[in-house]
N, C-alpha and C positions, 0 to 999 in steps of 0.2 A: 502538458497533463491533462489536455482536455479530452472530451469524449465525442466519439461520433458514432452516428447509426447511419444504414442504408437499408431500405426495405423495397422488394419488388415482389409481384405477385399478382393474385386477382382480388378485387376488391379495393377500398380506399386505403392509401398508405397514411394519411397524417396523424390520425389517433394512434397507430402503430408507433411512428415516430416520438410522438409527443411522449406517449408513455415509456418510452425506451430512453428518451433523455431524461425524463425524472429519476428513472433507475441510474443512470449515470452521473448524476448531479455530484456524487462525490469527487469526481474527478476535475470538477470545475464549475463556478456556478456565477461568473461574471457577466456572462450574457447568453444568449441561446437563440437557435433560429431553425429553419428548415426551409428545404427548397422541394415543391412538388413538380412532377411532368405530368401534364395532362391533355395532351393531345395539342393545346393551343397555346403553347410556350412554356418555360421554365418560371414558376411563380415562386418568389423568396419572400419569406416573412421572418424579421428578426428584430431584436431589440435587445437593450443593455438589461441586466438583472437576470432574474431566475427564469427556470421554465414556466413557473406559474404566472409571470409577467408576461411571457409570450403567449401562452394559452389566453389570457384576458384581454389581448389586442385582437384574437382572432374571433370573431361575430359568428363565423361559420368555419368548419375545417374545409381548407383548400381540397379540391377534388382531384385524384389522381391514383393510379395504381402502383405508382414509384416514387422514390423520393429519398432523399438525404437530410441529416439533423446534426446539429453540433451544440455542447454545451462547453463554454469557454472558461480557461485559465490563463490569465492575460501574461502573454510575455513580450511581444510585440505591440506597443501601442496601448493606452488605457482602455476600461471596458465602456465601452461607448456604442451608439447604435451603429455607425459605421464600421466599427472594427469588428462586430459580431459576425459569426460565419453563418450561412455560406456566403462564399464571396463568388463573384461573376466576371466574365470578360467586360469588356466596353459596351459589346450589344446586349449582353445579358443573355446569350444563348448557352454559355457553359458556365455550370456553377459547381463549386468543389467547397468540401470540408476537409479539415486538415488537423490532425493531432501531430506535433513535432516542432522542430525549429528549422527551417531553411537557412543556412550559413551564408550563400551567396546570393541574398535576396536584394539587396543593395545593387550589385552587378546587373542583375537580371531586369531589375525594376528601369535601371537608366537604359539599357539595352531596348528594352519594349517600349518606353516613352518616345525613344527618338523612332520607332516604327509607327508611332501615333496612337497606342495604348492609352487610355484615360484610366488613372488609378483614384479609387474613392476612401481608400482606409489608410491606416499606417503599418497595418500589418504584413508579415514575411508571406503569409499565406496566399496574399492576393496576386502573386505573380504566376501561382499554378494556372488557373483559369485562362490567364493571358497568355500562357505558353501552349496551353491546349489548343487554343483558338489559332494561335500563329502556325502550328504544326499542320493542323487540320485545313488551313488554307492551302498548305503546301502539298499534302498528301492526301486529301479527300477520304482519309480513313481514320475513324476515331480511334480505334484500338491503338493503331500504330501512333497517332498522335499524342495518346496518353504516355505510350510506352517512351517516346521521344522526350516527351515532357518531364517524366519522372526521371529519366537518365540524365537529364540537364542539371537537375537539384543535386545540392551538396548539403548533407546534413542528415537529419533524420525526419521520417514522415510515415503516417498511414493516411491515405486520402480516399476519399469517395468523390466519383463526379457522375453529373448526369448533362446530356446535351439534348438541347430542344430538337424534337422530332424524331427520337431515337428512343426506343423502348428497351434500356439497357442501363445499367450501372456499371462504371468501371472503378476499380481499387487496385492499391497497390501498398506495398509495405517495404520499410527499411528502417530499424531502429525504433519502431513504435508498433505497441501490440495491434493485431487485427484479427479478428475471429470470425469465420463463417458459420451462420445458423442455418441448419437445412430443416424444412418443414415440408408435410406432402403439397402444400398450395402457395408458398411463398419461401422468398431466401432472404436471409439477413447479414448483414455485416456491422461490426460494433468493435469498439475498444477493449468491451469485456462483455462476458457471458449475461451477467445480470439485466443487459439491455434487453434480451429477447427471450429470457428463461421462461417468461409467462407463456411462450409460443411453442418451443421447441428445446431438447436437451441434446440434440445432435448437433456437433459442432466440428469444424476443421480449423486448426490452430495453424495460420498462414505463417510463412518464414519469410526473413528478410530476401529480397528480390523477387518474391512473388507477385504476380499480378492476376486480378480475378476480373471476368466479365460476368455478370449476371443479367440474365434474360427471364421472362415469366416463367418459363417451364425449364430452365436448365441454366447451368454455370460451369465455366470452364476457369482451370487454373494453368497459368504458363509461367515461363521464368520472363525476363524483359528483353529476351530474344524472341519470344514467341512460342518457344519449344513447351509442350504439354508437360505438364507435371502432375503426379498423383500424390494426394496428400491422405493420410488415414482419417475416416471418420471416427469420433469418438463420443461417448456419452457422458456427460456432466451428470454426476449423484447427487447436484444441490436440489433440495426442494424449493420450488418457486416462493413459497410462503417463507422461506428462511430469508429471502431478500426484502420482504416487507416489514413495516412496522409492527403489525400483530395486534393492534391496539395501544401501543406506548405511545407518549408524547414524543419519544425521540428516538431514533435508531440506536444511539450511545447507550441509553438505560437498558433498552432492550438486549444489546450486545453483552452488556454487563451481566444481566440477569441470566442469559444463556449460557454463561461459561461453563457451569457444571456439564451441560451436555456436550460442548465444545471439547472440554477436557476429557471427557469420558470416551469420546471418539478418537482424541490424540492418543490415548493410552491403549485403547482396544488392540488385543492380540499382541502386544510389544513387550510384554513381560512373561516369561515362560520359566518358572521352577528357579525363580531367585537369578535370572539371568535376563539379559535385552536383547530381543530379537525384532531387528527390522525386516520387513517383507521383501525388499530389495537388495538388502546387505548380508553376505553371507559370512559365517564366522572366519576370520583371519583375513577379512577384505583390506584392513589397513595395517598389516603386519610389517610393512616394509617402509612405513611412515615414520620418521623420527621429528617432527616438528607440525604444528598445526597453526593455521592464521584464520581467524574469523573476520569476515568482512560484512559491513552493514551500514545503514544510515538510520538517524532517528530513534523512533521506538525499536525496530529491529537491531540496532546498534545495542541498546540496552539488554535486549535479550541476549545478544551475542556475549555480552560482557558477562552474564549470567552462566552461561556455558564454557566461557574461557576461564572463569574462577575455578569451577569444577574440575576441568581438564588439568588445568595447572596445578591443582593440588593432588592429582594423581600422578605427577611427575613427568608429565609429557611438556615439552617446551611449547609454550603457547603464547600467540600475539592476538590481541583483539584491535582491530584497525578501522578506521573510519573509511568507507569505499571512496569517497570523494578525494582522499588524501594517499591512496593506496601507492599510486605510481612512485611518488617521492618518500613514502615511508614503510614500504614492504621489506627493504632489505634484501638480502640472500633467499632466492626461491630456485629450487631444482625439483627433480622428479621425487623427492623424499619428503617434499612438502605437500599437505593437505590444506587445500583453500576452502574453507567452508562460507559459502555465501549465503547469508539470511536476509532475505526478501519475502515479506508477505505477499507482495503481488506476483514477483517473480519478472517484475519489468522495470525496476528501478534502474535509472540509466547509470549513475554513478557505480551501482554495485556490478551491473553487466559490464561495464568497461574495466572494472578490476578484475573480474572473472576471464575476460580475454587476455588481459594483461598477465596475468598468473598462467593461464594456459600455454600463451606464447614461450614463458619462461621455463616450461616443462612440468608445472606442478599438477597433482592431481586436485581436481576441483568436485566440490559436491553442492548441491542447490539444497536449502532448506527453505520450502515455500509453501504458499497456501493454495497455489493453482497449478492443477494438473495441466500439462501442455503449454505452461508459460515459457517464454524465452529462457528465463534461468534454467529451468527444469529439462530444456531441450539441448542446451548449451553446455552445462555442466556435464561431467564424467557420470556422476551418478546423482539421484535426486530422494528427499525425503520430504513427505508432505505430513503438514502439522495438521491438517484435517479440521479446520476450526469451522468450516462452512462460510457462507458469503460474509463480508463484513461492508457495510455500507458508511457508518460514521466515519467521519475523516479522522477522529481522534482513535487510534487503534486501542482496544482492550482486549477482547477475547484473544485476537490473533497474539499479543505479547504473552499472554499465559499460556497459549498452546505451544507458541516459538519456545518459550524459557524450559517447558516441559520437555520436547522433542530435544531440545540441544542437552537437557541433562540427562535425559537417556542416550542420546548419541555419544556423549561423553564416556559414560561406561561401557558402550560398544567398542570404542576405538582404544581406551585403555586396556579393555580385556586383550585386544589384537596385539599390541606393542609390548614386545618381550620387555621392555626396560621399564614399563610404566607399572604403577604400584595402585591397583584398584582399591577402592574405599573397604575397609574392614567391615564397615556397617553397611555394607550394599544391599543385603537381604533384608533389613530392617527399613533401608531407604525407600527399597522398591514395594515393599509390604504396604508401607505408609502411603505412598504414591496411590495407591487404591483407594485410598479414603480421601484423597484430594477433592474430586467433584463433591461429596457430599459436605466437606468441610466448608467449600465455597458457599454451599447452600445455606449453611448455617450463618456465616458471614452476612449474606444476603439478608437473611430473616432477622437478623439481631443489631444490625448496624444501628450506629448513633452518628454516623457520618453527616446526615442532615441537620442535625442541631448543633452540632460542632461548625458547620458551614456557617450555619447562621450567626454563632458566637464570634467567629473570627472574620466576619464579611468585610468590617471597616479597616482592616490591617494594612499596614503600609507596604509590607513584603511578606513572602512566606518562604521558608527555609526548610528544606529537607534534608536530613543526614542518615548516614547508614555504613556498615562496615563490611567486608566481606561481601557475602550475598545480598547484603542489606545495602550496600552502595549503590548497585545498578537500579535496585527499586526506589532508592530515592531519588536517583536521577531522572527515572521514569516518571516518579510521581510528581516532580516540579514539571517536567515536561508536559503532563497531560494538564495541570493547573494552569499553565501559562498559555497553552494552546487555546483552552475553551472558556477560561475566564478572562483574559487579556490582562490579569493582574500580575505583578512582578513576583516571579518565583524563582528560586534556584536551588540546585541540589548538589551536596558536596559529600566526599568522603569524610566521615566524623572527625578523623584527627586531621583535617585541613581546616577545620573551623576557625581555629584560632591562629592559622598563619593567612590572616587577611580578612576574610569575611566576617570576623567576630566584630570588625568596626561598624558594622551595619545594622547589628543587633539592637534593637531597643524593645520598649514594653508593647510596639505596635508590630513586632514581626516574630509571630509564633513559628516555633521550630518542631517540626515533626520528625521525630525520632524513630527510625525503622530499626528493629532488633529481631533475630531469628532463633536466640537461644544459642548462637555460636559466634564467636568474635566480636562480642558486643561491649568489651570494656571501655574501649574509646567512645564508643556512641554514649553511654551513660555518662563518663566522665565529661565529655564536651556537650550534652545536653544541661548538665546541671552547672556547667561554667556559664553558657548561655542564659540558663535562668537566673543565676546570680547579678546579670547585668540586666535583668528585668523583662526578658523574653518569658512569655509562656511556653511551655513545653507539652506537647501533645505526644504520649508514648504509642507506638504502634506496634502489636505484636502479642505473644501468647501471654495468658493469665499470671503465670509464677515467676515474672522477671522482676528484679528488685527496682528497675525503671518505674515500674507501676506507682510504687509507694511515693516517689517524690515528684511525679507528674503532675500538670495542672489540669490536664484530662488525658482520656485513653480510649482508644479504638483497638477492640479485643479481635484476636484470631483465636481459633480452636488449638489445642496443643498437638503438636505434630511434630515430625522429624526437622532440624534447621534446614534442609535443603528446600523443604516446601513452605515453611512459613513466611518467607519472604513474598511468595507469590500469593498468600492471604493477605499480608499487609498491603500488597499492591491493590487487592481489589477494594479495600478500605479507601484507598487514595484515589483509586477511579471515581468511587462513590462521593467522596469529599469534593471532587473536582466538578462533577455533576452537579452535585446541589448547590455548589457556589455558583457554578454558571446559571443555574436556572434562577437563582435568587437576584442575580445582576442583570437577568433577562437577555443573556447571550444568544446567539444562535448555534446551538451547540451541535449541531450536526454538520453546520457549514462555518467553520470559523473562518474569520477574514483573511484573505491572502493565502490560504492554505487548500490543498486538494491532497486525496488519498493516495494517490499513486506519482510518485515524482518521475516521469519518464522523460524530463529534459535536463540536460546536465546545466 
């Protein structure tokens, strides 16, 4: 899940590469590097640490109109200077950056060493420039050499390569994202659009098996056999300012604060006279469906739980499965099964693998994602976009809210299509209340006491989050967010499970955050009070008029609203709690250790 970038055109490339890497650091920040071709060799500059550390080592920017760059999330080998990308062949004439995992690198490394190639790192990536060099010796044709090299690889990759003496960038993808950016005077390649959004919004989403050759004034896309391919040019509707901090200390806080706008975009045009209407899904689309599976990982899994709870309550047979376990846990799947893949990036490796497995078994697939043109959106039978805009902070915030709302709307659409389903009796009031959700989030942001509570409980031993019904997924998400960015121990539970083991861990130093929505809250109150009787402080998180407020030690308030949306308001409070606790602990909030934004390797 590293980030790669390439640029070729007129003028110096180094500054563009470095700014692109800064915009890609949510994909990894263990090490960084660039390689620039300037007519007198390939110049590589790299080091362990963040892009800022790389920039500090450059007294002047290396000169050259083309180059490649990389910011790393370590898979093979620790984050050291030697393991940083770009990697080169023995002579230093071929430089390569890579996102993915090469499964047969051990075998290839042994073969190449026997041919006299010398390796400097522990990474799987380093076999690629050596392969290109070896094939270049036998063919004398760089494009053919790159094609043969990638054909030798097993695993996943998005690569970009430059070769001494050649004014071209060579790239290919299989199983890892790669986007081509088009501008009047320069071309870009990157793992994700924010890398070059400051320069162009015209993009081509490359597909598995695509190879690209960029030259200063042209580009060519072919398959691995060299046959020309046509790929559509699309316009990205993200504003470059959306990908910047905009004066905030951290991306995470900016993204929490911009949730009202993100949610307004998510909702816009999707409620029509008390019914749900998606732009690409006609009425009756799912009338042949008799069961639904949601598949996702991490935060997206919690959003899928939210949607799954709502669809199950409409009488539709529904499962929510972790994508990483799908092959062993999916059970019977056929053409009457709808498999909904929830993935913010649309590139999550486990989720994509699950989608392909479901498709192989004849299921209908639907991607719920934030990225137009992503692999999930292209490979699924249908796609629905959450419209949250770019999210840079590794800890997902606005994308969770937008995913949950999109899925809530989707469940109403599906339930209306399936003859045996029982749509909600209160659907009209639920949808009417949704239109107030952005302003209600604004109220939470303006009135929150999360910072004060974070300071009150800062020295706690552990943090527990409980909830029932829709509050359960919010409790799990609250705990995940807290542990991700504070590095403190936090766990989320279904309220009724607290007494089945976890209660043994409850003490006066383990605050319990009780999420309630105004529906299915009895077990939450009962178990919160039981934890309180063992000495734990209780923090109620929900609407003002709940009886739990009267017995809680502290309270995070949300506006009164429909129970379906109250949990999402509680989630905003828990996001703020995590943020302020991490800030007090001086954690690297946007770049939590060992984590990256998009998990593109299994």
